[in-house]
FIPA-78304 format. One record per residue: residue number from 1; y, z, x of N, C-alpha, C, CB in turn. Coordinates in steps of 0.2 Angstrom, whole numbers, plus 5000, padded with zeros to 4 digits. Glycine has a CB too. Example, Ala and Ser with C-alpha at 12.3 -4.5 7.8 and 13.67 -1.06 7.14 Angstrom:
2
REC, n, n_Y, n_Z, n_X, ca_Y, ca_Z, ca_X, c_Y, c_Z, c_X, cb_Y, cb_Z, cb_X
REC, 1, 4972, 5039, 5066, 4978, 5039, 5062, 4984, 5039, 5066, 4978, 5045, 5057
REC, 2, 4989, 5035, 5064, 4995, 5036, 5068, 5000, 5039, 5064, 4997, 5029, 5070
END
This chain:
238
REC, n, n_Y, n_Z, n_X, ca_Y, ca_Z, ca_X, c_Y, c_Z, c_X, cb_Y, cb_Z, cb_X
REC, 1, 4989, 4933, 5090, 4988, 4938, 5089, 4980, 4937, 5088, 4992, 4940, 5084
REC, 2, 4978, 4943, 5094, 4971, 4943, 5091, 4969, 4946, 5088, 4968, 4942, 5093
REC, 3, 4961, 4949, 5090, 4957, 4954, 5087, 4958, 4961, 5091, 4949, 4953, 5086
REC, 4, 4961, 4961, 5098, 4960, 4966, 5101, 4967, 4970, 5100, 4957, 4965, 5107
REC, 5, 4972, 4966, 5096, 4978, 4970, 5097, 4979, 4968, 5088, 4985, 4967, 5104
REC, 6, 4976, 4968, 5083, 4977, 4969, 5078, 4978, 4976, 5074, 4973, 4967, 5077
REC, 7, 4980, 4975, 5070, 4982, 4982, 5066, 4975, 4983, 5062, 4990, 4982, 5061
REC, 8, 4972, 4987, 5062, 4965, 4986, 5055, 4969, 4988, 5050, 4955, 4992, 5056
REC, 9, 4976, 4994, 5049, 4976, 4996, 5042, 4984, 4994, 5044, 4973, 5005, 5038
REC, 10, 4988, 4990, 5040, 4993, 4989, 5037, 4995, 4992, 5031, 4994, 4983, 5035
REC, 11, 5002, 4994, 5031, 5006, 4996, 5025, 5011, 4993, 5025, 5008, 5003, 5024
REC, 12, 5014, 4991, 5018, 5019, 4988, 5019, 5025, 4991, 5012, 5017, 4981, 5019
REC, 13, 5029, 4993, 5014, 5036, 4994, 5008, 5038, 4990, 5007, 5041, 4998, 5009
REC, 14, 5037, 4987, 5000, 5039, 4979, 5000, 5046, 4981, 4996, 5032, 4972, 4994
REC, 15, 5053, 4980, 4998, 5058, 4980, 4997, 5063, 4974, 4997, 5058, 4984, 5001
REC, 16, 5067, 4975, 4993, 5073, 4971, 4992, 5073, 4966, 4987, 5076, 4967, 4997
REC, 17, 5067, 4968, 4981, 5067, 4963, 4977, 5073, 4961, 4974, 5063, 4965, 4974
REC, 18, 5076, 4968, 4970, 5083, 4967, 4968, 5089, 4966, 4972, 5084, 4971, 4965
REC, 19, 5090, 4968, 4975, 5094, 4963, 4979, 5097, 4959, 4981, 5095, 4962, 4981
REC, 20, 5090, 4956, 4982, 5089, 4946, 4981, 5091, 4944, 4977, 5082, 4942, 4981
REC, 21, 5087, 4949, 4972, 5092, 4943, 4964, 5099, 4944, 4963, 5089, 4944, 4954
REC, 22, 5102, 4950, 4964, 5106, 4952, 4963, 5111, 4945, 4967, 5107, 4959, 4964
REC, 23, 5110, 4946, 4972, 5113, 4943, 4978, 5116, 4936, 4975, 5106, 4942, 4983
REC, 24, 5109, 4934, 4970, 5111, 4926, 4967, 5112, 4925, 4962, 5108, 4920, 4968
REC, 25, 5114, 4931, 4960, 5116, 4931, 4951, 5112, 4931, 4945, 5118, 4924, 4949
REC, 26, 5105, 4934, 4948, 5099, 4935, 4944, 5098, 4940, 4940, 5094, 4935, 4947
REC, 27, 5096, 4943, 4935, 5093, 4950, 4933, 5090, 4953, 4939, 5087, 4948, 4930
REC, 28, 5089, 4958, 4940, 5085, 4961, 4944, 5078, 4959, 4945, 5085, 4965, 4942
REC, 29, 5075, 4959, 4938, 5068, 4959, 4937, 5066, 4951, 4941, 5066, 4959, 4928
REC, 30, 5071, 4947, 4940, 5069, 4940, 4943, 5068, 4943, 4950, 5074, 4933, 4942
REC, 31, 5070, 4946, 4955, 5068, 4946, 4961, 5059, 4949, 4961, 5073, 4949, 4965
REC, 32, 5058, 4953, 4955, 5051, 4956, 4956, 5046, 4949, 4954, 5050, 4963, 4949
REC, 33, 5048, 4945, 4951, 5043, 4938, 4949, 5043, 4936, 4955, 5045, 4931, 4943
REC, 34, 5051, 4933, 4960, 5049, 4929, 4966, 5044, 4934, 4972, 5057, 4927, 4969
REC, 35, 5044, 4941, 4971, 5043, 4945, 4977, 5035, 4945, 4977, 5048, 4953, 4977
REC, 36, 5032, 4944, 4967, 5025, 4944, 4968, 5020, 4935, 4972, 5022, 4947, 4960
REC, 37, 5026, 4932, 4972, 5022, 4928, 4975, 5021, 4928, 4981, 5023, 4924, 4975
REC, 38, 5024, 4932, 4985, 5024, 4935, 4991, 5016, 4939, 4994, 5031, 4939, 4990
REC, 39, 5016, 4942, 4988, 5009, 4945, 4988, 5004, 4943, 4988, 5008, 4948, 4985
REC, 40, 5002, 4938, 4988, 4999, 4932, 4984, 4996, 4930, 4991, 5005, 4927, 4979
REC, 41, 5003, 4928, 4995, 5001, 4925, 5003, 5000, 4929, 5007, 5006, 4922, 5006
REC, 42, 5004, 4937, 5009, 5001, 4940, 5013, 4994, 4941, 5012, 5005, 4945, 5014
REC, 43, 4992, 4942, 5006, 4987, 4947, 5006, 4981, 4940, 5009, 4987, 4952, 4997
REC, 44, 4983, 4934, 5007, 4977, 4930, 5011, 4978, 4929, 5018, 4977, 4923, 5008
REC, 45, 4984, 4932, 5022, 4987, 4928, 5028, 4981, 4937, 5031, 5000, 4927, 5029
REC, 46, 4983, 4940, 5028, 4978, 4946, 5030, 4972, 4946, 5031, 4977, 4950, 5025
REC, 47, 4968, 4944, 5027, 4960, 4943, 5025, 4960, 4938, 5030, 4958, 4940, 5017
REC, 48, 4963, 4931, 5030, 4961, 4928, 5037, 4960, 4930, 5043, 4965, 4924, 5039
REC, 49, 4965, 4933, 5045, 4966, 4939, 5051, 4962, 4941, 5054, 4969, 4945, 5050
REC, 50, 4960, 4945, 5050, 4954, 4951, 5048, 4955, 4958, 5048, 4948, 4951, 5052
REC, 51, 4961, 4959, 5046, 4965, 4965, 5043, 4960, 4970, 5040, 4970, 4963, 5038
REC, 52, 4958, 4977, 5042, 4955, 4977, 5036, 4957, 4980, 5029, 4950, 4979, 5037
REC, 53, 4963, 4983, 5031, 4965, 4989, 5025, 4972, 4985, 5023, 4966, 4998, 5029
REC, 54, 4975, 4984, 5018, 4980, 4982, 5018, 4985, 4985, 5013, 4979, 4976, 5017
REC, 55, 4989, 4991, 5013, 4992, 4994, 5007, 5000, 4994, 5006, 4990, 5000, 5007
REC, 56, 4999, 4991, 4999, 5006, 4988, 4998, 5009, 4994, 4991, 5006, 4977, 4995
REC, 57, 5016, 4996, 4994, 5018, 5000, 4991, 5022, 4998, 4983, 5021, 5002, 4995
REC, 58, 5017, 4997, 4977, 5018, 4994, 4973, 5024, 4998, 4970, 5011, 4992, 4969
REC, 59, 5023, 5004, 4968, 5028, 5007, 4963, 5028, 5014, 4965, 5025, 5007, 4954
REC, 60, 5032, 5017, 4966, 5033, 5026, 4968, 5035, 5028, 4963, 5037, 5029, 4975
REC, 61, 5034, 5036, 4963, 5034, 5039, 4959, 5043, 5041, 4955, 5030, 5044, 4963
REC, 62, 5047, 5038, 4960, 5052, 5039, 4960, 5056, 5035, 4955, 5054, 5039, 4966
REC, 63, 5053, 5028, 4955, 5053, 5021, 4951, 5052, 5020, 4944, 5050, 5016, 4953
REC, 64, 5050, 5027, 4941, 5051, 5029, 4934, 5057, 5030, 4933, 5048, 5033, 4932
REC, 65, 5062, 5031, 4936, 5069, 5031, 4934, 5071, 5025, 4932, 5073, 5033, 4939
REC, 66, 5069, 5019, 4935, 5073, 5014, 4933, 5070, 5010, 4926, 5073, 5008, 4938
REC, 67, 5075, 5006, 4924, 5078, 5003, 4916, 5070, 5001, 4914, 5085, 4995, 4915
REC, 68, 5069, 5001, 4906, 5064, 5002, 4903, 5061, 4994, 4905, 5066, 5005, 4897
REC, 69, 5068, 4990, 4904, 5066, 4984, 4903, 5063, 4980, 4911, 5074, 4979, 4899
REC, 70, 5066, 4982, 4915, 5064, 4983, 4921, 5056, 4983, 4926, 5065, 4988, 4921
REC, 71, 5053, 4989, 4921, 5048, 4991, 4921, 5041, 4991, 4918, 5050, 4994, 4920
REC, 72, 5046, 4986, 4913, 5040, 4983, 4906, 5037, 4975, 4912, 5047, 4979, 4895
REC, 73, 5045, 4972, 4914, 5043, 4967, 4918, 5037, 4967, 4924, 5048, 4966, 4921
REC, 74, 5036, 4973, 4927, 5033, 4975, 4933, 5027, 4975, 4930, 5035, 4982, 4935
REC, 75, 5024, 4978, 4925, 5020, 4979, 4922, 5017, 4973, 4918, 5022, 4983, 4918
REC, 76, 5019, 4969, 4917, 5018, 4963, 4919, 5014, 4957, 4920, 5019, 4963, 4922
REC, 77, 5022, 4958, 4926, 5018, 4954, 4934, 5011, 4959, 4935, 5026, 4955, 4944
REC, 78, 5008, 4966, 4936, 5005, 4968, 4936, 4997, 4964, 4935, 5008, 4971, 4934
REC, 79, 4997, 4963, 4927, 4992, 4962, 4925, 4992, 4955, 4928, 4992, 4962, 4918
REC, 80, 4995, 4949, 4927, 4996, 4944, 4930, 4995, 4942, 4937, 5001, 4942, 4928
REC, 81, 4996, 4947, 4940, 4990, 4947, 4946, 4984, 4947, 4946, 4989, 4951, 4948
REC, 82, 4983, 4954, 4943, 4976, 4954, 4944, 4972, 4949, 4939, 4975, 4961, 4943
REC, 83, 4976, 4946, 4935, 4971, 4942, 4930, 4969, 4934, 4937, 4977, 4940, 4921
REC, 84, 4975, 4931, 4937, 4975, 4927, 4943, 4971, 4926, 4947, 4978, 4928, 4945
REC, 85, 4970, 4934, 4952, 4970, 4932, 4960, 4961, 4935, 4960, 4977, 4936, 4967
REC, 86, 4961, 4940, 4955, 4955, 4942, 4956, 4947, 4938, 4956, 4956, 4946, 4952
REC, 87, 4948, 4932, 4954, 4942, 4926, 4958, 4944, 4926, 4965, 4942, 4918, 4956
REC, 88, 4948, 4923, 4967, 4948, 4922, 4976, 4949, 4926, 4976, 4953, 4918, 4980
REC, 89, 4950, 4935, 4977, 4948, 4940, 4980, 4942, 4942, 4981, 4951, 4943, 4979
REC, 90, 4938, 4941, 4974, 4929, 4942, 4976, 4927, 4937, 4979, 4923, 4941, 4970
REC, 91, 4931, 4930, 4979, 4926, 4928, 4985, 4928, 4927, 4990, 4923, 4922, 4986
REC, 92, 4934, 4931, 4994, 4934, 4933, 5001, 4931, 4940, 5002, 4942, 4933, 5003
REC, 93, 4928, 4943, 4999, 4925, 4949, 5002, 4929, 4955, 5003, 4923, 4948, 5009
REC, 94, 4938, 4954, 4994, 4941, 4960, 4999, 4939, 4966, 4993, 4951, 4960, 5001
REC, 95, 4940, 4971, 4991, 4941, 4975, 4989, 4945, 4978, 4984, 4941, 4977, 4992
REC, 96, 4947, 4979, 4980, 4953, 4983, 4975, 4953, 4992, 4977, 4950, 4981, 4965
REC, 97, 4958, 4993, 4977, 4960, 5001, 4976, 4964, 5003, 4976, 4959, 5003, 4979
REC, 98, 4967, 5009, 4971, 4973, 5009, 4968, 4972, 5017, 4969, 4974, 5005, 4961
REC, 99, 4981, 5018, 4973, 4979, 5026, 4977, 4987, 5029, 4973, 4979, 5026, 4989
REC, 100, 4989, 5035, 4970, 4995, 5038, 4966, 4992, 5038, 4960, 5001, 5035, 4966
REC, 101, 4997, 5042, 4956, 4996, 5046, 4950, 4997, 5037, 4943, 5005, 5054, 4950
REC, 102, 4990, 5032, 4945, 4990, 5029, 4940, 4989, 5028, 4934, 4987, 5027, 4942
REC, 103, 4986, 5034, 4931, 4984, 5035, 4927, 4992, 5037, 4921, 4977, 5040, 4929
REC, 104, 4996, 5038, 4925, 5003, 5036, 4919, 5003, 5029, 4919, 5011, 5040, 4921
REC, 105, 5002, 5024, 4921, 5003, 5016, 4918, 5001, 5017, 4911, 4998, 5010, 4922
REC, 106, 5006, 5010, 4908, 5003, 5007, 4901, 4994, 5006, 4901, 5007, 5000, 4898
REC, 107, 4992, 5009, 4896, 4987, 5007, 4893, 4983, 5000, 4896, 4990, 5007, 4886
REC, 108, 4987, 4995, 4896, 4983, 4990, 4897, 4985, 4987, 4905, 4984, 4984, 4890
REC, 109, 4988, 4990, 4907, 4989, 4991, 4915, 4983, 4995, 4918, 4996, 4994, 4917
REC, 110, 4981, 4999, 4914, 4977, 5004, 4918, 4971, 4998, 4915, 4976, 5015, 4916
REC, 111, 4971, 4996, 4911, 4962, 4997, 4909, 4961, 4987, 4914, 4960, 4999, 4896
REC, 112, 4965, 4983, 4915, 4966, 4978, 4920, 4964, 4979, 4929, 4974, 4976, 4919
REC, 113, 4967, 4985, 4930, 4966, 4991, 4935, 4957, 4990, 4935, 4970, 5000, 4933
REC, 114, 4955, 4992, 4930, 4949, 4997, 4932, 4943, 4992, 4931, 4948, 5005, 4928
REC, 115, 4946, 4985, 4929, 4941, 4982, 4927, 4941, 4978, 4933, 4941, 4979, 4921
REC, 116, 4948, 4975, 4938, 4946, 4971, 4943, 4943, 4976, 4949, 4952, 4967, 4945
REC, 117, 4944, 4982, 4949, 4941, 4987, 4953, 4934, 4988, 4954, 4944, 4994, 4950
REC, 118, 4930, 4987, 4947, 4925, 4985, 4945, 4920, 4978, 4947, 4927, 4986, 4939
REC, 119, 4924, 4974, 4946, 4921, 4966, 4949, 4919, 4966, 4956, 4926, 4960, 4949
REC, 120, 4928, 4968, 4961, 4928, 4968, 4966, 4926, 4976, 4971, 4934, 4965, 4968
REC, 121, 4919, 4978, 4967, 4919, 4985, 4971, 4912, 4984, 4977, 4916, 4993, 4963
REC, 122, 4910, 4977, 4976, 4905, 4976, 4983, 4910, 4972, 4989, 4897, 4970, 4980
REC, 123, 4917, 4972, 4989, 4920, 4967, 4991, 4918, 4970, 5000, 4929, 4966, 4988
REC, 124, 4916, 4968, 5007, 4914, 4972, 5012, 4922, 4968, 5018, 4902, 4972, 5014
REC, 125, 4924, 4963, 5016, 4927, 4961, 5021, 4936, 4964, 5023, 4928, 4953, 5019
REC, 126, 4939, 4965, 5018, 4947, 4969, 5018, 4946, 4972, 5012, 4955, 4965, 5018
REC, 127, 4950, 4980, 5012, 4953, 4985, 5007, 4960, 4980, 5007, 4955, 4995, 5009
REC, 128, 4960, 4979, 4999, 4968, 4979, 4997, 4969, 4987, 4990, 4970, 4969, 4991
REC, 129, 4975, 4987, 4993, 4977, 4995, 4991, 4984, 4996, 4988, 4977, 4999, 4997
REC, 130, 4984, 4996, 4983, 4989, 4997, 4978, 4993, 5005, 4977, 4985, 4995, 4971
REC, 131, 4998, 5006, 4979, 5001, 5011, 4979, 5004, 5011, 4972, 5006, 5012, 4985
REC, 132, 5002, 5012, 4966, 5004, 5015, 4961, 5007, 5021, 4958, 5001, 5013, 4960
REC, 133, 5014, 5023, 4956, 5015, 5030, 4955, 5015, 5033, 4960, 5010, 5033, 4950
REC, 134, 5015, 5031, 4966, 5011, 5035, 4972, 5017, 5039, 4976, 5007, 5028, 4979
REC, 135, 5018, 5044, 4977, 5021, 5050, 4981, 5016, 5053, 4985, 5023, 5054, 4978
REC, 136, 5020, 5051, 4993, 5016, 5056, 4997, 5017, 5062, 4999, 5016, 5053, 5001
REC, 137, 5022, 5065, 4995, 5023, 5074, 4994, 5016, 5074, 4988, 5034, 5078, 4988
REC, 138, 5014, 5071, 4984, 5011, 5072, 4978, 5003, 5072, 4980, 5015, 5067, 4973
REC, 139, 5004, 5067, 4984, 4997, 5065, 4988, 4995, 5073, 4991, 4999, 5058, 4995
REC, 140, 4998, 5074, 4993, 4998, 5082, 5000, 4996, 5086, 4995, 5007, 5087, 5004
REC, 141, 5001, 5089, 4990, 5001, 5095, 4985, 4993, 5095, 4982, 5008, 5094, 4978
REC, 142, 4993, 5089, 4979, 4984, 5087, 4976, 4978, 5090, 4980, 4983, 5079, 4976
REC, 143, 4979, 5087, 4988, 4973, 5089, 4991, 4974, 5096, 4991, 4972, 5086, 4997
REC, 144, 4980, 5098, 4994, 4981, 5107, 4995, 4978, 5110, 4989, 4990, 5110, 4997
REC, 145, 4980, 5109, 4985, 4977, 5111, 4976, 4970, 5110, 4977, 4979, 5105, 4969
REC, 146, 4966, 5105, 4979, 4958, 5103, 4980, 4954, 5109, 4985, 4956, 5094, 4984
REC, 147, 4961, 5110, 4990, 4956, 5112, 4995, 4956, 5122, 4994, 4959, 5110, 5005
REC, 148, 4963, 5124, 4989, 4962, 5131, 4986, 4956, 5131, 4981, 4969, 5132, 4983
REC, 149, 4955, 5127, 4979, 4951, 5126, 4972, 4946, 5130, 4977, 4948, 5117, 4969
REC, 150, 4943, 5125, 4981, 4937, 5125, 4986, 4935, 5133, 4988, 4939, 5119, 4992
REC, 151, 4942, 5133, 4989, 4941, 5142, 4993, 4940, 5148, 4987, 4950, 5145, 4997
REC, 152, 4944, 5146, 4983, 4942, 5149, 4978, 4934, 5150, 4975, 4946, 5148, 4975
REC, 153, 4929, 5145, 4975, 4924, 5145, 4972, 4920, 5146, 4977, 4923, 5139, 4967
REC, 154, 4922, 5148, 4985, 4917, 5148, 4991, 4915, 5145, 4993, 4912, 5150, 4992
REC, 155, 4915, 5138, 4993, 4915, 5132, 4997, 4917, 5128, 5003, 4918, 5130, 4994
REC, 156, 4922, 5133, 5003, 4928, 5133, 5009, 4931, 5140, 5010, 4935, 5128, 5006
REC, 157, 4930, 5140, 5018, 4934, 5149, 5020, 4939, 5144, 5023, 4929, 5156, 5026
REC, 158, 4947, 5149, 5024, 4951, 5147, 5028, 4951, 5148, 5034, 4955, 5149, 5026
REC, 159, 4948, 5149, 5036, 4945, 5149, 5044, 4944, 5143, 5046, 4937, 5152, 5045
REC, 160, 4939, 5139, 5040, 4937, 5135, 5042, 4940, 5126, 5039, 4930, 5136, 5042
REC, 161, 4947, 5127, 5039, 4949, 5120, 5037, 4953, 5118, 5042, 4954, 5120, 5031
REC, 162, 4951, 5112, 5043, 4954, 5107, 5049, 4959, 5102, 5045, 4946, 5103, 5053
REC, 163, 4960, 5097, 5050, 4966, 5092, 5047, 4959, 5086, 5044, 4974, 5088, 5055
REC, 164, 4952, 5088, 5047, 4948, 5084, 5043, 4945, 5086, 5034, 4943, 5083, 5048
REC, 165, 4948, 5093, 5034, 4947, 5093, 5027, 4954, 5092, 5024, 4944, 5099, 5024
REC, 166, 4957, 5092, 5027, 4964, 5089, 5024, 4964, 5080, 5023, 4971, 5090, 5031
REC, 167, 4962, 5077, 5026, 4962, 5070, 5026, 4955, 5067, 5020, 4960, 5067, 5034
REC, 168, 4949, 5072, 5019, 4943, 5070, 5016, 4946, 5071, 5008, 4937, 5074, 5018
REC, 169, 4953, 5074, 5006, 4955, 5077, 5001, 4960, 5070, 5000, 4958, 5086, 5001
REC, 170, 4964, 5065, 5003, 4970, 5065, 5002, 4965, 5058, 4997, 4977, 5064, 5010
REC, 171, 4972, 5054, 4993, 4970, 5048, 4991, 4968, 5042, 4996, 4975, 5047, 4987
REC, 172, 4968, 5040, 5001, 4965, 5034, 5006, 4958, 5037, 5008, 4970, 5031, 5013
REC, 173, 4955, 5044, 5006, 4950, 5045, 5009, 4944, 5039, 5008, 4948, 5051, 5007
REC, 174, 4945, 5036, 5004, 4938, 5030, 5001, 4940, 5026, 5008, 4939, 5023, 4991
REC, 175, 4945, 5025, 5013, 4944, 5020, 5016, 4940, 5019, 5024, 4951, 5017, 5017
REC, 176, 4940, 5026, 5024, 4934, 5030, 5029, 4940, 5030, 5034, 4926, 5025, 5031
REC, 177, 4935, 5024, 5040, 4941, 5025, 5048, 4946, 5021, 5046, 4937, 5021, 5058
REC, 178, 4947, 5020, 5041, 4953, 5015, 5042, 4960, 5019, 5037, 4950, 5004, 5038
REC, 179, 4957, 5024, 5036, 4962, 5028, 5031, 4970, 5029, 5035, 4958, 5036, 5029
REC, 180, 4968, 5030, 5042, 4975, 5031, 5042, 4979, 5024, 5046, 4977, 5038, 5048
REC, 181, 4986, 5022, 5043, 4990, 5019, 5045, 4990, 5015, 5053, 4996, 5025, 5044
REC, 182, 4989, 5009, 5054, 4992, 5008, 5061, 4998, 5004, 5063, 4987, 5005, 5063
REC, 183, 4999, 5002, 5056, 5007, 4996, 5058, 5010, 4998, 5049, 5004, 4983, 5060
REC, 184, 5017, 5002, 5049, 5021, 5000, 5044, 5025, 4998, 5044, 5021, 5001, 5040
REC, 185, 5025, 4993, 5039, 5031, 4987, 5039, 5036, 4989, 5031, 5027, 4977, 5038
REC, 186, 5044, 4989, 5032, 5046, 4990, 5028, 5052, 4982, 5028, 5048, 4999, 5028
REC, 187, 5052, 4979, 5024, 5058, 4973, 5023, 5063, 4976, 5018, 5054, 4966, 5021
REC, 188, 5069, 4973, 5023, 5075, 4973, 5018, 5080, 4976, 5022, 5075, 4978, 5012
REC, 189, 5077, 4979, 5028, 5080, 4984, 5037, 5081, 4989, 5035, 5088, 4981, 5042
REC, 190, 5080, 4992, 5026, 5083, 4999, 5028, 5074, 5002, 5034, 5085, 5005, 5020
REC, 191, 5076, 5008, 5034, 5072, 5011, 5040, 5071, 5019, 5037, 5076, 5012, 5047
REC, 192, 5067, 5020, 5033, 5065, 5024, 5032, 5057, 5026, 5026, 5070, 5027, 5031
REC, 193, 5053, 5031, 5026, 5048, 5029, 5023, 5047, 5032, 5015, 5043, 5032, 5026
REC, 194, 5053, 5033, 5013, 5054, 5033, 5006, 5046, 5037, 5003, 5054, 5023, 5004
REC, 195, 5044, 5044, 5006, 5039, 5046, 5003, 5033, 5046, 5002, 5040, 5045, 5001
REC, 196, 5030, 5039, 5006, 5025, 5034, 5008, 5019, 5036, 5014, 5028, 5028, 5010
REC, 197, 5012, 5038, 5011, 5008, 5036, 5018, 5011, 5042, 5023, 5009, 5027, 5021
REC, 198, 5015, 5047, 5020, 5018, 5054, 5025, 5012, 5055, 5032, 5019, 5063, 5020
REC, 199, 5007, 5058, 5028, 5001, 5059, 5034, 4998, 5054, 5039, 4995, 5061, 5030
REC, 200, 4997, 5048, 5034, 4994, 5042, 5035, 4999, 5039, 5041, 4993, 5039, 5028
REC, 201, 5003, 5041, 5041, 5008, 5036, 5045, 5010, 5039, 5052, 5014, 5035, 5041
REC, 202, 5006, 5045, 5053, 5008, 5051, 5061, 5009, 5049, 5066, 5004, 5054, 5065
REC, 203, 5003, 5041, 5067, 5005, 5039, 5072, 5004, 5031, 5072, 5001, 5043, 5079
REC, 204, 5008, 5029, 5066, 5010, 5021, 5066, 5015, 5020, 5069, 5012, 5017, 5059
REC, 205, 5014, 5012, 5072, 5019, 5007, 5073, 5024, 5006, 5066, 5014, 5001, 5075
REC, 206, 5031, 5005, 5069, 5035, 5001, 5062, 5039, 4998, 5065, 5038, 5005, 5056
REC, 207, 5040, 4991, 5059, 5044, 4986, 5059, 5048, 4987, 5053, 5041, 4979, 5060
REC, 208, 5053, 4985, 5056, 5059, 4986, 5048, 5063, 4977, 5047, 5069, 4995, 5052
REC, 209, 5059, 4974, 5047, 5064, 4967, 5048, 5068, 4966, 5040, 5058, 4958, 5050
REC, 210, 5073, 4962, 5044, 5082, 4961, 5040, 5079, 4960, 5035, 5088, 4954, 5041
REC, 211, 5073, 4956, 5034, 5073, 4950, 5027, 5070, 4953, 5020, 5069, 4943, 5030
REC, 212, 5072, 4951, 5015, 5071, 4954, 5009, 5063, 4953, 5008, 5076, 4951, 5003
REC, 213, 5061, 4956, 5004, 5055, 4954, 5002, 5052, 4949, 4999, 5053, 4957, 5000
REC, 214, 5057, 4944, 4996, 5055, 4939, 4992, 5056, 4933, 4997, 5059, 4939, 4985
REC, 215, 5059, 4935, 5004, 5059, 4930, 5007, 5054, 4932, 5014, 5068, 4927, 5007
REC, 216, 5050, 4937, 5013, 5045, 4938, 5019, 5038, 4933, 5019, 5043, 4947, 5017
REC, 217, 5041, 4928, 5021, 5036, 4924, 5022, 5029, 4924, 5027, 5038, 4919, 5022
REC, 218, 5023, 4922, 5026, 5017, 4921, 5030, 5021, 4920, 5037, 5013, 4914, 5028
REC, 219, 5026, 4916, 5039, 5029, 4914, 5046, 5033, 4923, 5049, 5037, 4906, 5045
REC, 220, 5037, 4926, 5044, 5040, 4930, 5045, 5035, 4936, 5048, 5044, 4931, 5040
REC, 221, 5030, 4938, 5042, 5022, 4942, 5046, 5019, 4943, 5052, 5016, 4939, 5045
REC, 222, 5020, 4934, 5054, 5018, 4935, 5059, 5022, 4937, 5065, 5015, 4930, 5059
REC, 223, 5030, 4936, 5065, 5034, 4940, 5068, 5032, 4946, 5067, 5039, 4939, 5067
REC, 224, 5032, 4948, 5060, 5032, 4956, 5062, 5025, 4958, 5066, 5033, 4961, 5054
REC, 225, 5017, 4954, 5066, 5012, 4956, 5069, 5014, 4956, 5077, 5006, 4951, 5067
REC, 226, 5017, 4948, 5079, 5021, 4948, 5089, 5022, 4954, 5090, 5029, 4944, 5091
REC, 227, 5026, 4959, 5086, 5029, 4962, 5089, 5025, 4970, 5091, 5036, 4962, 5086
REC, 228, 5022, 4971, 5083, 5015, 4975, 5083, 5014, 4974, 5092, 5010, 4971, 5078
REC, 229, 5010, 4969, 5092, 5005, 4966, 5098, 5008, 4970, 5104, 5007, 4957, 5099
REC, 230, 5015, 4967, 5105, 5020, 4969, 5112, 5020, 4976, 5113, 5028, 4966, 5110
REC, 231, 5018, 4981, 5106, 5016, 4986, 5109, 5011, 4990, 5113, 5018, 4988, 5107
REC, 232, 5011, 4995, 5116, 5007, 4999, 5120, 5005, 5007, 5115, 5012, 5000, 5129
REC, 233, 5002, 5009, 5111, 5000, 5015, 5108, 4997, 5020, 5114, 4995, 5013, 5103
REC, 234, 5000, 5024, 5112, 4998, 5032, 5118, 4993, 5036, 5115, 5005, 5038, 5121
REC, 235, 4996, 5036, 5108, 4996, 5043, 5104, 4997, 5049, 5107, 4990, 5045, 5100
REC, 236, 5000, 5049, 5110, 5004, 5054, 5114, 5000, 5055, 5120, 5006, 5061, 5110
REC, 237, 4999, 5052, 5123, 4993, 5051, 5129, 4998, 5047, 5134, 4985, 5046, 5127
REC, 238, 4996, 5044, 5142, 4999, 5042, 5144, 4998, 5033, 5145, 5000, 5046, 5149
END
């Protein structure tokens, strides 16, 4: 993988934690514990390779339906990850961002996220984006609501609304030139987007490795990137 065919923005749906645990006779939350270790490895490898933005689908709006015990484990793991990794992220120039309706998270988790984002605000080498309580339909609805409000206030006119107008109001807008996804990976073999970055993935390449997320090693990640590198992106052209 060379810089010329490296995706600038990679998004990953980290799927298969629960199935990994159940298949081994463990409670579902044990899969999340094992999966958290993969986050560290993939973030490190992405930074080493020169990826500019890495977005991880950590928790969807639909995931609120899961048992309270599982949710409690997820928030604990999130807080532990931040505390353990923030110093290394800082050394490596990684900026942390969060997208989604993450004000719904427990207060302790929100405090950890805010503190980490402040600590890492000066990072310029890579953006690490956690999608938490995220849903693409909610994101698009929010953007449309902002546009409607601006029209009501006379800031915008309907005939002046463009794709760029909407993109500027998406939760990923702070990623600037890297807001659109180049490469979407979903582990576990499932082949659907599950309400994740619908606008941003308009021209993304996709990879659906059969590997469950807790088994998705750096070696598997490199195989995915090799498949991406072998493709020719035409964006509708020849």
